C-alpha positions in Angstrom: -0.7 17.7 7.3 -1.4 19.8 10.3 -0.6 18.7 13.9 -4.2 18.5 14.8 -5.0 16.2 11.9 -2.0 14.1 12.7 -3.1 13.9 16.4 -6.6 12.8 15.4 -5.1 10.2 13.1 -2.9 8.9 15.9 -5.8 8.9 18.4 -7.9 6.9 16.0 -5.0 4.4 15.5 -4.6 4.1 19.3 -8.3 3.5 19.8 -8.3 0.8 17.1 -5.2 -0.9 18.6 -6.8 -0.9 22.1 -10.0 -2.5 20.6 -7.9 -5.1 18.8 -6.0 -6.3 21.8 -8.5 -8.4 23.6 -7.9 -9.0 27.3 -9.2 -11.8 29.3 -10.6 -11.6 32.9 -7.1 -11.2 34.4 -6.2 -8.4 32.0 -3.8 -10.7 30.0 -3.7 -11.1 26.2 -4.6 -14.6 25.2 -1.4 -16.1 23.8 -3.2 -18.2 21.2 -4.4 -15.1 19.3 -1.4 -12.9 19.9 0.6 -13.7 16.7 -2.5 -13.2 14.5 -3.4 -10.0 16.3 0.2 -8.8 16.2 0.2 -9.1 12.4 -3.2 -7.3 12.2 -1.7 -4.5 14.3 1.4 -4.3 12.2 -0.7 -4.1 9.1 -2.9 -1.4 10.5 0.1 0.6 11.7 1.7 0.3 8.2 -1.5 1.3 6.5 -1.9 4.3 8.9 1.6 5.4 8.1 1.0 5.0 4.4 -2.3 6.8 4.5 -0.5 9.9 5.9 1.8 9.8 2.9 -1.0 9.1 0.5 -2.9 12.2 1.6 0.1 14.4 0.9 0.7 12.6 -2.4 -2.9 13.3 -3.5 -2.2 17.0 -2.8 1.0 16.8 -4.8 -0.9 15.3 -7.7 -3.4 18.2 -7.7 -0.5 20.7 -7.5 1.4 19.0 -10.4 -1.8 18.8 -12.5 -2.1 22.6 -12.1 1.5 23.1 -13.2 1.0 20.7 -16.1 -2.0 22.7 -17.3 0.2 25.8 -17.6 3.3 24.2 -19.0 4.2 24.5 -22.6 7.5 22.7 -23.0 7.4 19.1 -24.2 10.2 17.9 -21.8 8.5 19.6 -18.9 5.1 18.1 -19.8 6.6 14.6 -20.1 8.4 14.9 -16.8 5.2 16.2 -15.1 3.0 13.5 -16.6 5.5 10.8 -15.5 5.5 12.2 -11.9 1.7 12.3 -11.9 1.3 8.8 -13.3 3.8 7.5 -10.8 2.1 9.1 -7.8 -1.4 7.8 -9.0 0.0 4.3 -9.5 1.6 4.4 -6.0 -1.7 5.6 -4.4 -3.6 2.8 -6.1 -1.0 0.2 -5.1 -1.2 1.2 -1.5 -5.0 0.9 -1.6 -4.9 -2.5 -3.2 -2.2 -3.7 -0.8 -4.3 -2.5 2.2 -7.4 -4.3 0.9 -5.6 -7.6 0.1 -3.7 -7.4 3.3 -7.0 -7.4 5.3 -9.0 -9.8 3.2 -6.4 -12.4 2.4 -6.0 -13.8 6.0 -9.7 -14.1 6.4 -10.1 -15.8 3.0 -7.3 -18.2 3.8 -8.7 -19.0 7.3 -12.1 -19.8 5.7 -10.5 -22.0 3.0 -8.3 -23.9 5.4 -10.9 -24.2 8.2 -14.1 -24.8 6.1 -15.7 -27.8 7.9 -18.1 -28.4 5.0 -15.1 -29.8 3.0 -13.4 -33.1 3.7 -10.2 -32.7 5.7 -8.1 -34.3 3.0 -9.1 -31.5 0.6 -8.7 -28.8 3.2 -5.1 -30.0 3.8 -4.1 -29.6 0.1 -5.9 -26.2 -0.5 -3.0 -24.1 0.8 -0.7 -25.9 -1.7 -3.0 -25.0 -4.6 -3.2 -21.4 -3.4 0.6 -21.3 -3.1 0.9 -22.4 -6.7 -1.4 -19.6 -7.8 0.8 -17.0 -6.1 3.9 -18.6 -7.5 2.6 -18.5 -11.1 1.5 -14.9 -10.7 4.9 -13.9 -9.3 6.8 -15.9 -11.9 5.7 -13.8 -14.9 8.4 -11.2 -15.6 7.1 -7.8 -16.5 7.2 -6.7 -20.1 8.9 -3.4 -21.1 5.8 -1.3 -20.5 5.1 -2.9 -17.1 8.8 -2.5 -16.2 8.7 1.2 -17.0 5.5 1.7 -15.0 7.1 -0.1 -12.0 10.1 2.2 -12.2 7.8 5.3 -12.4 5.9 4.0 -9.4 9.1 3.2 -7.5 10.3 6.8 -8.2 7.0 8.1 -6.7 7.4 6.0 -3.6 11.0 7.3 -3.2 9.7 10.8 -3.8 12.0 11.3 -6.8 10.5 13.9 -9.2 11.5 13.8 -12.8 10.2 17.4 -13.1 12.5 18.6 -10.3 15.4 16.8 -11.8 14.7 18.3 -15.2 14.5 21.8 -13.7 17.8 21.3 -11.8 19.5 20.0 -15.0 18.2 23.1 -16.9 19.5 25.4 -14.2 23.0 23.9 -14.5 23.0 24.3 -18.3 
């Protein structure tokens, strides 16, 4: 990514952060909204950082696809396909994580503070939601899911099966 593109991205992040931090008449941040706003800012900064990596990863996928189209060896094709799949899974995960991270706090706030529902029910709603998350997290991945998780983790760590294969062949 060029410096000018990075600068414009940083400028956009700065403008968004300034907008998010509401100041009262004395120029002070209201303490009652600070923890919630701090979490929003942290999420936005994390998303901004990930989006820089995502853009470069999309370019890598395009480049790898071009290499794959001209490759004839089965081992090389397999390694390239795994690299491409891992990068695409990681890009999708980042997008899903960003969306859920922004919508979930709003949804929970609505669920817990919905005044059209009796307060007794509002008080137990978070417990039910917690159970849903626990059940979803409790299911261990099967073999295929475990493999895809490993492929995605390799992409996140910028480990390329194709580069490892080429290095191994050079040593032989």
